[in-house]
ZAMARGU-4260 file (C-alpha; in steps of 0.2 Angstrom, whole numbers, plus 5000, padded with zeros to 4 digits):
<rodrens>
0) 5378/5609/5444 | 5361/5600/5447 | 5365/5587/5434 | 5382/5583/5443 | 5373/5583/5460
5) 5359/5572/5454 | 5372/5560/5446 | 5381/5559/5462 | 5365/5555/5472 | 5360/5541/5460
10) 5377/5533/5463 | 5375/5534/5482 | 5357/5527/5480 | 5363/5512/5469 | 5378/5508/5480
15) 5374/5492/5489 | 5380/5482/5504 | 5385/5465/5497 | 5386/5451/5510 | 5397/5435/5508
20) 5398/5422/5521 | 5413/5410/5523 | 5415/5395/5534 | 5434/5391/5532 | 5439/5374/5537
25) 5450/5359/5532 | 5444/5345/5521 | 5452/5332/5510 | 5449/5336/5492 | 5456/5331/5475
30) 5456/5346/5464 | 5468/5340/5450 | 5459/5323/5449 | 5473/5312/5456 | 5481/5319/5472
35) 5470/5319/5488 | 5476/5329/5503 | 5470/5341/5516 | 5465/5358/5509 | 5458/5374/5516
40) 5440/5375/5509 | 5426/5388/5511 | 5408/5381/5515 | 5415/5364/5513 | 5420/5366/5494
45) 5433/5371/5482 | 5435/5381/5471 | 5427/5396/5480 | 5414/5406/5469 | 5421/5422/5463
50) 5415/5438/5472 | 5408/5452/5461 | 5403/5469/5467 | 5400/5486/5458 | 5410/5501/5461
55) 5404/5510/5477 | 5397/5494/5485 | 5403/5488/5502 | 5408/5470/5503 | 5404/5463/5520
60) 5415/5447/5521 | 5408/5437/5536 | 5422/5424/5540 | 5420/5409/5552 | 5436/5402/5557
65) 5434/5383/5558 | 5453/5380/5556 | 5464/5375/5571 | 5475/5390/5569 | 5472/5409/5567
70) 5466/5415/5550 | 5466/5432/5541 | 5460/5437/5524 | 5469/5449/5512 | 5461/5458/5498
75) 5475/5458/5486 | 5477/5475/5477 | 5464/5485/5488 | 5471/5501/5496 | 5460/5499/5512
80) 5462/5518/5514 | 5457/5523/5531 | 5453/5505/5536 | 5471/5498/5536 | 5465/5486/5549
85) 5455/5476/5536 | 5471/5473/5526 | 5471/5455/5533 | 5490/5453/5535 | 5494/5442/5551
90) 5504/5451/5564 | 5505/5467/5553 | 5487/5473/5554 | 5479/5460/5565 | 5483/5445/5576
95) 5471/5434/5566 | 5453/5427/5569 | 5455/5414/5583 | 5450/5396/5580 | 5431/5395/5583
100) 5428/5414/5581 | 5421/5425/5567 | 5424/5442/5560 | 5418/5453/5546 | 5429/5462/5534
105) 5421/5478/5527 | 5429/5482/5511 | 5424/5498/5502 | 5426/5500/5484 | 5423/5518/5481
110) 5440/5522/5473 | 5445/5506/5464 | 5439/5495/5450 | 5445/5480/5440 | 5452/5463/5445
115) 5458/5459/5463 | 5458/5443/5473 | 5455/5437/5491 | 5466/5425/5499 | 5472/5419/5516
120) 5487/5428/5524 | 5491/5421/5540 | 5496/5402/5540 | 5499/5399/5521 | 5481/5395/5518
125) 5483/5402/5500 | 5493/5387/5492 | 5481/5375/5501 | 5466/5383/5492 | 5460/5399/5500
130) 5460/5410/5485 | 5447/5418/5474 | 5444/5432/5462 | 5437/5448/5468 | 5430/5459/5453
135) 5424/5477/5456 | 5414/5481/5440 | 5411/5498/5432 | 5404/5505/5416 | 5418/5500/5404
140) 5427/5511/5392 | 5426/5497/5380 | 5410/5490/5373 | 5411/5471/5374 | 5398/5457/5370
145) 5404/5446/5384 | 5415/5447/5400 | 5425/5430/5403 | 5435/5426/5419 | 5450/5415/5417
150) 5459/5409/5433 | 5476/5401/5433 | 5483/5392/5449 | 5496/5380/5454 | 5491/5365/5465
155) 5503/5356/5477 | 5503/5337/5478 | 5502/5339/5497 | 5499/5352/5510 | 5511/5367/5509
160) 5518/5364/5527 | 5520/5345/5523 | 5530/5349/5507 | 5540/5362/5516 | 5545/5350/5530
165) 5550/5337/5517 | 5561/5348/5507 | 5568/5356/5523 | 5576/5338/5525 | 5583/5337/5507
170) 5600/5343/5500 | 5597/5361/5493 | 5600/5355/5475 | 5584/5345/5476 | 5573/5358/5483
175) 5564/5362/5467 | 5560/5345/5461 | 5542/5344/5469 | 5531/5352/5455 | 5513/5356/5457
180) 5499/5353/5445 | 5489/5366/5436 | 5471/5372/5439 | 5462/5382/5425 | 5446/5389/5431
185) 5447/5379/5446 | 5449/5361/5439 | 5463/5351/5431 | 5471/5361/5417 | 5469/5346/5405
190) 5451/5346/5408 | 5446/5364/5406 | 5429/5367/5398 | 5429/5376/5381 | 5427/5395/5380
195) 5415/5399/5366 | 5417/5413/5353 | 5404/5420/5341 | 5411/5427/5325 | 5412/5446/5324
200) 5409/5448/5343 | 5421/5456/5355 | 5426/5449/5372 | 5435/5455/5387 | 5445/5441/5395
205) 5450/5444/5413 | 5465/5433/5416 | 5471/5431/5434 | 5486/5422/5441 | 5482/5415/5458
210) 5498/5405/5458 | 5507/5402/5475 | 5525/5400/5467 | 5526/5398/5448 | 5524/5409/5432
215) 5511/5407/5418 | 5511/5412/5400 | 5495/5414/5391 | 5493/5415/5372 | 5479/5414/5359
220) 5486/5409/5342 | 5478/5417/5328 | 5470/5431/5339 | 5477/5448/5344 | 5475/5453/5362
225) 5474/5471/5368 | 5478/5475/5386 | 5466/5487/5394 | 5469/5484/5412 | 5484/5478/5423
230) 5481/5475/5442 | 5466/5486/5443 | 5473/5501/5433 | 5466/5505/5416 | 5478/5506/5402
235) 5479/5513/5385 | 5475/5498/5373 | 5492/5489/5370 | 5493/5475/5357 | 5502/5459/5363
240) 5504/5441/5357 | 5505/5434/5375 | 5504/5438/5394 | 5519/5434/5405 | 5512/5433/5423
245) 5520/5431/5439 | 5511/5426/5455 | 5497/5439/5459 | 5496/5448/5443 | 5480/5451/5433
250) 5477/5457/5415 | 5461/5462/5406 | 5462/5460/5387 | 5451/5464/5373 | 5449/5450/5360
255) 5440/5452/5343 | 5433/5435/5337 | 5437/5431/5320 | 5423/5433/5306 | 5422/5414/5302
260) 5418/5398/5312 | 5428/5387/5300 | 5441/5382/5314 | 5442/5381/5332 | 5458/5385/5342
265) 5468/5382/5357 | 5472/5395/5370 | 5490/5390/5376 | 5495/5391/5394 | 5513/5388/5399
270) 5517/5384/5417 | 5536/5387/5421 | 5549/5394/5432 | 5565/5402/5426 | 5574/5399/5443
275) 5572/5380/5441 | 5581/5369/5429 | 5571/5363/5414 | 5564/5346/5414 | 5554/5337/5400
280) 5535/5337/5403 | 5538/5346/5420 | 5546/5363/5418 | 5539/5370/5407 | 5523/5361/5406
285) 5510/5365/5393 | 5491/5366/5394 | 5477/5372/5383 | 5460/5379/5384 | 5448/5375/5369
290) 5442/5390/5360 | 5427/5384/5351 | 5418/5393/5337 | 5409/5378/5331 | 5407/5362/5340
295) 5412/5350/5326 | 5425/5362/5318 | 5443/5356/5317 | 5457/5364/5328 | 5468/5375/5318
300) 5487/5371/5321 | 5500/5384/5321 | 5519/5383/5321 | 5527/5383/5338 | 5535/5400/5342
305) 5550/5401/5353 | 5548/5413/5368 | 5560/5426/5361 | 5549/5427/5345 | 5533/5432/5355
310) 5528/5450/5360 | 5525/5447/5378 | 5516/5459/5390 | 5528/5471/5399 | 5525/5486/5411
315) 5536/5496/5400 | 5525/5495/5385 | 5510/5501/5394 | 5503/5518/5399 | 5490/5521/5411
320) 5473/5528/5404 | 5474/5543/5416 | 5492/5548/5410 | 5498/5551/5428 | 5515/5558/5426
325) 5530/5551/5435 | 5532/5556/5453 | 5545/5569/5455 | 5555/5575/5465 | 5560/5559/5475
330) 5558/5563/5494 | 5564/5547/5500 | 5574/5532/5492 | 5573/5515/5500 | 5586/5503/5493
335) 5584/5484/5498 | 5594/5470/5492 | 5587/5452/5491 | 5598/5441/5501 | 5599/5423/5503
340) 5608/5411/5516 | 5608/5393/5509 | 5612/5380/5522 | 5618/5363/5517 | 5601/5355/5519
345) 5584/5363/5517 | 5577/5379/5510 | 5587/5395/5510 | 5582/5409/5521 | 5578/5425/5512
350) 5578/5444/5517 | 5575/5461/5510 | 5588/5468/5521 | 5598/5459/5535 | 5585/5449/5544
355) 5572/5436/5538 | 5554/5442/5541 | 5543/5431/5552 | 5528/5432/5562 | 5536/5430/5579
360) 5533/5449/5584 | 5522/5450/5599 | 5512/5465/5594 | 5505/5468/5576 | 5515/5482/5568
365) 5499/5493/5566 | 5496/5493/5585 | 5515/5497/5588 | 5513/5512/5576 | 5497/5518/5585
370) 5504/5516/5603 | 5522/5521/5603 | 5520/5540/5601 | 5535/5549/5593 | 5545/5533/5594
375) 5534/5525/5580 | 5544/5535/5568 | 5560/5524/5573 | 5560/5507/5563 | 5569/5499/5578
380) 5553/5498/5588 | 5545/5486/5575 | 5559/5473/5579 | 5573/5467/5567 | 5562/5453/5559
385) 5550/5466/5552 | 5563/5475/5542 | 5552/5491/5545 | 5554/5505/5532 | 5546/5521/5539
390) 5540/5535/5528 | 5532/5551/5531 | 5515/5557/5525 | 5514/5562/5506 | 5532/5558/5502
395) 5536/5553/5485 | 5545/5537/5488 | 5557/5527/5476 | 5559/5509/5481 | 5574/5501/5473
400) 5575/5482/5474 | 5591/5473/5470 | 5591/5454/5465 | 5609/5448/5462 | 5604/5430/5465
405) 5598/5417/5453 | 5580/5416/5457 | 5566/5427/5450 | 5554/5434/5463 | 5536/5441/5462
410) 5535/5457/5472 | 5519/5464/5479 | 5516/5479/5489 | 5500/5480/5500 | 5490/5497/5501
415) 5497/5504/5485 | 5500/5504/5467 | 5517/5509/5461 | 5524/5517/5445 | 5536/5505/5437
420) 5550/5516/5431 | 5566/5506/5428 | 5573/5489/5426 | 5591/5484/5423 | 5605/5473/5427
425) 5610/5471/5445 | 5627/5462/5441 | 5641/5467/5430 | 5644/5449/5423 | 5636/5450/5406
430) 5635/5431/5406 | 5622/5432/5420 | 5613/5448/5414 | 5614/5456/5396 | 5598/5465/5396
435) 5597/5483/5391 | 5590/5495/5404 | 5572/5499/5402 | 5564/5515/5408 | 5547/5523/5408
440) 5550/5542/5413 | 5534/5551/5407 | 5518/5541/5411 | 5524/5525/5419 | 5512/5511/5421
445) 5506/5508/5439 | 5502/5491/5447 | 5504/5482/5463 | 5513/5466/5458 | 5529/5465/5447
450) 5542/5452/5442 | 5559/5455/5450 | 5570/5445/5438 | 5586/5436/5443 | 5602/5447/5442
455) 5591/5462/5440 | 5586/5478/5449 | 5569/5487/5448 | 5564/5504/5453 | 5546/5508/5458
460) 5539/5524/5464 | 5523/5528/5475 | 5516/5542/5485 | 5514/5539/5504 | 5496/5545/5504
465) 5489/5530/5513 | 5494/5530/5532 | 5495/5512/5538 | 5507/5497/5540 | 5508/5487/5524
470) 5518/5472/5519 | 5530/5472/5504 | 5533/5454/5500 | 5538/5441/5488 | 5522/5433/5482
475) 5530/5415/5481 | 5524/5407/5497 | 5540/5397/5500 | 5550/5413/5499 | 5538/5422/5510
480) 5539/5408/5522 | 5558/5409/5523 | 5558/5428/5526 | 5557/5438/5510 | 5546/5453/5516
485) 5547/5469/5525 | 5534/5481/5533 | 5531/5498/5526 | 5526/5509/5541 | 5517/5524/5533
490) 5514/5541/5542 | 5512/5533/5560 | 5510/5551/5567 | 5495/5553/5556 | 5488/5536/5560
495) 5489/5541/5578 | 5477/5555/5575 | 5465/5547/5563 | 5463/5528/5565 | 5454/5518/5578
500) 5455/5499/5577 | 5439/5490/5579 | 5436/5482/5596 | 5434/5465/5589 | 5451/5465/5582
505) 5459/5470/5599 | 5448/5456/5607 | 5455/5443/5595 | 5473/5448/5600 | 5468/5446/5618
510) 5461/5429/5615 | 5477/5423/5606 | 5488/5429/5620 | 5495/5444/5610 | 5497/5462/5616
515) 5490/5477/5607 | 5502/5490/5613 | 5520/5493/5614 | 5535/5489/5603 | 5537/5472/5594
520) 5540/5463/5610 | 5525/5471/5619 | 5537/5482/5629 | 5540/5501/5629 | 5555/5510/5622
525) 5568/5499/5614 | 5567/5485/5627 | 5565/5469/5616 | 5565/5457/5631 | 5554/5442/5626
530) 5555/5444/5607 | 5562/5428/5598 | 5578/5430/5590 | 5578/5436/5572 | 5587/5426/5558
535) 5602/5435/5551 | 5604/5433/5533 | 5620/5435/5523 | 5623/5431/5504 | 5631/5414/5504
540) 5623/5406/5489
</rodrens>
């Protein structure tokens, strides 16, 4: 008993307060070496230095908003247990930091480790540069000689909103012809510095997709990768030839260096989107990271493998290290269909439900949940554009997402990891989907971001053990901008008894002219007077 208490005390003593200061502003930059445009920078620079803490530390992220619009910072993958007001989701958990003001996010790391990332989550700051890895370290289950971080990003040739305005004026068939560049470790993917291996040593590669829209594939010919972590969840080692990553996903892999320095190699990075027609040198687009054993060694060439010949990463081939069993029985099932409405000109609107999500609600959903008493259990008080899904405390929830349309999506749920339990065809036409149904019914892998393929459904499960208001969203910025999100309202009755929002967050709402009580319109009951009309979405594509 003394040893256990002593060990716990040592952990408490060693836990630290880590302070990071950001001044977020606009600045003209050229990250890919040939396109110069206004970007969202931190302390006058991009890329932003990665943030590292040790498990048990508290990150104090001091943010000065020097932008001309409100700003919020989301810690992607963090539960924010008992501090849901720090989730950093504009008009879901806060009104945002007003221009010219500052705020400190306090992020506790007691119950999570692994790879996460920080990014803007109010006015589409993410695609314009505000994104950075956030690593919570612990003593690893695996002995490695070096830990190497690899970041993958897409980079637009113009500001996100400028691109959106342009394509909103184009015929819909031309919407996907404005392709971004690729950044690897923060610079042009064609200029990536070598990664150096020493024969006989073991490496942990932390690979993170901070993409705003497109998918990445990552391979090291001649080397075997073993996945040991996905989205902050330790897994049983699983051998793969390549990583298939949608926006927001993260993997840690173990790689054993070869026992000779006779050759160097190329790490292959493919940048692609299945929902866009193929175009030579554009989609897909290929990059490589030099893998150097010896500076003067020749690069060993391998025959090109077709994608179907490669063993790619899949949630259904992974098991969590802790062998958490599938959640049963199901207390509540939520079924949501991805819907699209395609006008003759411009981007389509998207919805998980009947209405496109937008930020036009007048009261953050968290504050509606805290102030509406028993009515907080009624999804109508959050407004139609929130697509609110209300669940009770400690329910086992199964979320079924149906995608009958011809676009892949990257689904991310804030505040939780979910068990990925089933993937199958959402349409009967075998010409559109011929995949066999895949299930994981004993120890399903947990993660916070997953691909929802075109013409497929996916079933995920989670326990509603984290009272708060959390966004479920497509992590492709254009799809989010056009409405593909909903709000998970979790145990508002418990929230009302246990949570107090910091005064600074309430003050920010007042400065921005937003209310902090009432329904989505800032009224009581179901009176939605003053709430902008929501966009009704029907399948017409």
